[in-house]
Backbone as a chain_set.jsonl record, in Angstrom:
{"seq": "MRVPARFAPLVFGALLSAVMVCIVSAFVLLTTQGLQPDFPAQWLKSCALTWPVAFPTVTVLAPLVRRAVGRLTA", "coords": {"N": [[-1.667, -12.614, 12.871], [-4.875, -10.36, 12.939], [-6.402, -7.773, 10.969], [-7.835, -5.079, 12.179], [-11.265, -4.387, 11.037], [-11.996, -1.872, 10.22], [-9.984, -0.537, 8.763], [-9.851, -1.623, 6.553], [-10.534, -0.412, 3.824], [-7.449, 0.61, 3.268], [-5.509, -1.426, 4.005], [-6.756, -2.866, 1.223], [-6.37, -1.041, -0.644], [-3.632, -0.96, 0.067], [-2.485, -3.636, -1.004], [-3.557, -4.487, -3.56], [-2.636, -1.83, -4.993], [-0.131, -2.971, -4.499], [0.128, -5.318, -6.054], [-0.721, -4.487, -8.492], [1.66, -2.618, -9.251], [3.846, -4.646, -9.153], [3.481, -5.792, -11.411], [2.759, -4.336, -13.494], [5.069, -2.985, -13.595], [7.349, -5.131, -13.539], [6.138, -5.744, -16.507], [6.452, -3.082, -18.267], [9.158, -3.024, -17.835], [10.248, -5.435, -18.435], [9.02, -4.948, -21.892], [10.269, -3.049, -22.385], [13.023, -3.094, -22.065], [13.913, -6.185, -22.741], [14.59, -8.951, -21.229], [17.022, -8.561, -18.618], [20.539, -9.374, -17.574], [20.5, -7.643, -14.869], [17.598, -7.703, -13.892], [15.9, -8.71, -11.93], [16.606, -6.677, -10.121], [16.632, -4.201, -11.153], [13.605, -4.37, -11.093], [12.607, -4.264, -8.371], [13.516, -1.838, -8.108], [12.056, -0.452, -9.488], [9.565, -1.274, -8.44], [9.941, -0.231, -5.633], [9.991, 2.51, -6.305], [7.697, 3.177, -7.345], [5.341, 2.294, -6.23], [4.752, 4.129, -3.831], [3.215, 6.113, -4.883], [1.276, 4.673, -6.031], [-0.209, 3.498, -4.486], [-1.625, 5.543, -2.534], [-2.937, 6.856, -4.91], [-4.453, 4.917, -5.652], [-6.359, 4.035, -3.238], [-7.343, 6.509, -2.887], [-8.831, 6.397, -4.887], [-10.373, 4.352, -5.519], [-12.932, 4.399, -3.836], [-14.563, 6.571, -5.619], [-14.523, 4.96, -8.082], [-15.938, 2.95, -7.323], [-18.366, 4.042, -6.798], [-19.128, 5.336, -9.356], [-18.785, 2.692, -10.523], [-21.51, 1.865, -9.236], [-23.376, 3.197, -10.517], [-23.284, 3.047, -13.495], [-24.133, 0.576, -13.78], [-26.907, -1.823, -13.542]], "CA": [[-2.514, -11.516, 12.979], [-5.686, -10.135, 11.519], [-5.967, -6.486, 10.958], [-9.315, -4.8, 12.116], [-11.872, -4.427, 9.423], [-12.215, -0.185, 9.646], [-8.448, -0.671, 8.078], [-10.344, -2.805, 5.031], [-10.155, 0.384, 2.837], [-5.867, 1.064, 3.757], [-5.591, -2.756, 3.557], [-7.39, -3.047, 0.006], [-5.408, -0.16, -1.07], [-1.84, -1.717, 0.018], [-2.3, -5.055, -1.699], [-4.39, -3.984, -4.607], [-1.584, -0.924, -5.639], [1.281, -3.853, -4.622], [0.229, -6.082, -6.906], [-0.595, -3.627, -9.665], [2.693, -2.207, -8.888], [4.768, -5.524, -9.361], [2.739, -6.712, -12.355], [2.683, -3.445, -14.549], [6.835, -2.668, -13.46], [7.715, -5.995, -14.61], [5.91, -6.066, -18.366], [7.039, -2.54, -18.953], [11.06, -3.784, -17.802], [10.305, -6.131, -20.095], [9.195, -4.482, -23.053], [11.548, -1.584, -23.078], [15.301, -3.626, -21.991], [14.309, -6.977, -22.616], [15.073, -9.541, -19.572], [18.503, -8.408, -18.555], [20.794, -10.478, -16.046], [19.87, -6.724, -12.921], [16.429, -7.446, -14.342], [15.091, -8.706, -10.866], [17.441, -5.55, -9.278], [15.662, -3.49, -11.521], [12.642, -4.838, -11.284], [12.639, -3.887, -7.664], [13.751, -0.345, -7.546], [10.773, 0.052, -9.673], [8.633, -1.192, -7.861], [9.975, 0.687, -4.801], [9.825, 4.284, -6.571], [6.149, 3.613, -7.946], [4.51, 1.841, -4.905], [4.013, 5.607, -3.218], [2.503, 6.882, -6.084], [0.336, 3.863, -6.679], [-1.161, 3.262, -3.294], [-2.602, 6.941, -2.223], [-3.94, 6.925, -5.691], [-5.406, 3.584, -5.374], [-6.89, 4.471, -1.746], [-8.018, 7.467, -3.074], [-9.304, 7.19, -6.345], [-11.338, 3.368, -5.409], [-14.533, 4.858, -3.74], [-14.989, 7.249, -6.586], [-14.807, 4.058, -9.14], [-17.0, 2.173, -6.9], [-19.676, 4.838, -6.846], [-18.908, 5.151, -10.981], [-19.379, 1.772, -11.446], [-22.46, 1.47, -9.296], [-24.245, 4.024, -11.009], [-23.282, 2.497, -15.032], [-24.699, -0.828, -13.603], [-28.137, -2.283, -12.585]], "C": [[-3.466, -11.171, 12.136], [-5.853, -8.091, 11.971], [-7.666, -6.476, 11.51], [-10.404, -4.18, 11.142], [-12.486, -2.834, 9.186], [-10.81, 0.188, 9.13], [-8.857, -1.432, 6.718], [-9.948, -1.999, 3.884], [-8.278, 0.756, 2.136], [-4.948, -0.459, 3.267], [-6.046, -2.921, 1.776], [-6.796, -2.271, -0.836], [-3.726, -0.573, -1.273], [-1.996, -2.398, -1.41], [-3.046, -4.952, -3.124], [-3.298, -3.072, -5.731], [-0.058, -2.023, -5.354], [0.97, -4.789, -5.704], [0.319, -5.596, -8.153], [0.88, -3.555, -10.331], [3.672, -3.563, -9.628], [4.11, -5.692, -10.646], [3.667, -5.646, -14.007], [3.466, -2.789, -14.482], [7.537, -3.757, -14.665], [7.407, -6.14, -16.109], [6.414, -4.496, -18.596], [8.576, -2.511, -19.084], [10.785, -4.067, -19.405], [10.456, -5.908, -21.262], [9.67, -3.701, -23.637], [12.767, -1.942, -23.234], [14.718, -5.154, -22.231], [14.312, -7.942, -20.685], [16.912, -9.803, -19.461], [18.855, -9.007, -17.585], [20.266, -9.151, -14.747], [18.107, -6.619, -13.789], [15.449, -7.935, -13.014], [15.789, -7.289, -9.699], [16.756, -4.389, -9.728], [14.074, -3.528, -11.528], [11.962, -4.688, -9.497], [12.724, -2.81, -6.753], [12.653, 0.33, -8.252], [9.37, -0.053, -9.155], [8.6, -0.535, -6.347], [9.589, 2.385, -4.976], [8.336, 4.415, -7.161], [5.92, 3.378, -6.908], [3.801, 3.366, -4.407], [3.332, 6.325, -3.952], [1.15, 6.126, -6.404], [-1.046, 3.816, -5.506], [-1.918, 4.447, -2.773], [-3.34, 7.052, -3.616], [-4.826, 5.899, -5.497], [-6.602, 4.087, -4.299], [-7.904, 5.855, -2.039], [-9.335, 7.541, -4.14], [-10.444, 5.712, -5.891], [-12.305, 3.637, -4.797], [-14.795, 5.309, -4.999], [-15.479, 6.323, -8.045], [-15.967, 3.816, -8.695], [-17.883, 2.913, -7.179], [-20.371, 5.432, -8.044], [-19.79, 4.155, -11.491], [-20.979, 1.454, -10.713], [-23.993, 2.54, -10.829], [-24.847, 3.539, -12.373], [-24.152, 1.332, -14.675], [-26.001, -1.159, -12.86], [-28.088, -2.694, -11.362]], "O": [[-3.384, -11.388, 10.927], [-5.491, -7.453, 12.96], [-8.495, -7.377, 11.38], [-9.966, -3.275, 10.431], [-13.243, -2.546, 8.259], [-10.565, 1.394, 9.116], [-7.984, -1.765, 5.916], [-9.219, -2.473, 3.012], [-7.963, 1.041, 0.981], [-4.033, -0.542, 2.448], [-5.017, -3.2, 1.16], [-6.617, -2.766, -1.948], [-2.948, -0.532, -2.226], [-1.751, -1.946, -2.528], [-2.704, -5.944, -3.768], [-3.111, -3.392, -6.905], [0.971, -1.805, -5.995], [1.984, -4.996, -6.37], [1.164, -6.009, -8.947], [1.28, -4.076, -11.372], [4.19, -3.312, -10.717], [5.213, -5.758, -11.188], [4.48, -5.904, -14.895], [3.285, -1.731, -15.086], [7.972, -3.607, -15.807], [8.251, -6.583, -16.888], [7.144, -4.643, -19.576], [9.19, -2.121, -20.077], [10.893, -3.605, -20.541], [11.431, -6.276, -21.918], [9.703, -3.452, -24.842], [13.558, -1.512, -24.073], [15.504, -5.724, -21.474], [14.109, -7.577, -19.527], [17.692, -10.647, -19.9], [18.07, -9.321, -16.69], [19.695, -9.58, -13.745], [17.607, -5.561, -14.171], [14.274, -7.568, -13.038], [15.328, -7.113, -8.571], [16.295, -3.59, -8.913], [13.437, -2.6, -12.027], [10.784, -5.026, -9.377], [12.405, -2.623, -5.579], [12.245, 1.432, -7.886], [8.393, 0.679, -9.308], [7.514, -0.299, -5.815], [9.117, 3.189, -4.173], [7.826, 5.506, -7.418], [6.261, 4.305, -6.172], [2.619, 3.669, -4.569], [2.803, 7.323, -3.463], [0.156, 6.667, -6.887], [-2.258, 4.001, -5.613], [-3.098, 4.169, -2.562], [-4.517, 7.385, -3.482], [-5.988, 6.129, -5.16], [-7.688, 4.49, -4.717], [-8.974, 6.097, -1.481], [-10.316, 8.279, -4.229], [-11.608, 6.107, -5.951], [-13.134, 2.85, -5.252], [-15.328, 4.454, -5.706], [-16.354, 6.652, -8.846], [-16.99, 4.205, -9.259], [-18.511, 2.43, -8.121], [-21.519, 5.873, -8.094], [-20.773, 4.192, -12.231], [-21.76, 0.845, -11.444], [-24.967, 2.343, -11.556], [-26.041, 3.483, -12.665], [-25.054, 1.158, -15.495], [-26.164, -0.809, -11.691], [-29.123, -3.007, -10.774]]}, "num_chains": 1, "name": "protein.A"}
């Protein structure tokens, strides 16, 4: 199943924020608590709590960042 192109910015925001949340939450958990036996459960909980913040943030800020990059580059 393919998503219509008009939803591309939302799909972009959803995927980018999901990847970033997974990577950053794993990194933070590993550096602050080490590799604990319950790491997968903590990691999933962290992802579930932070993704609802990351998704709208990426969706709103991505166009602004693209414009800024366009102004800063030739």
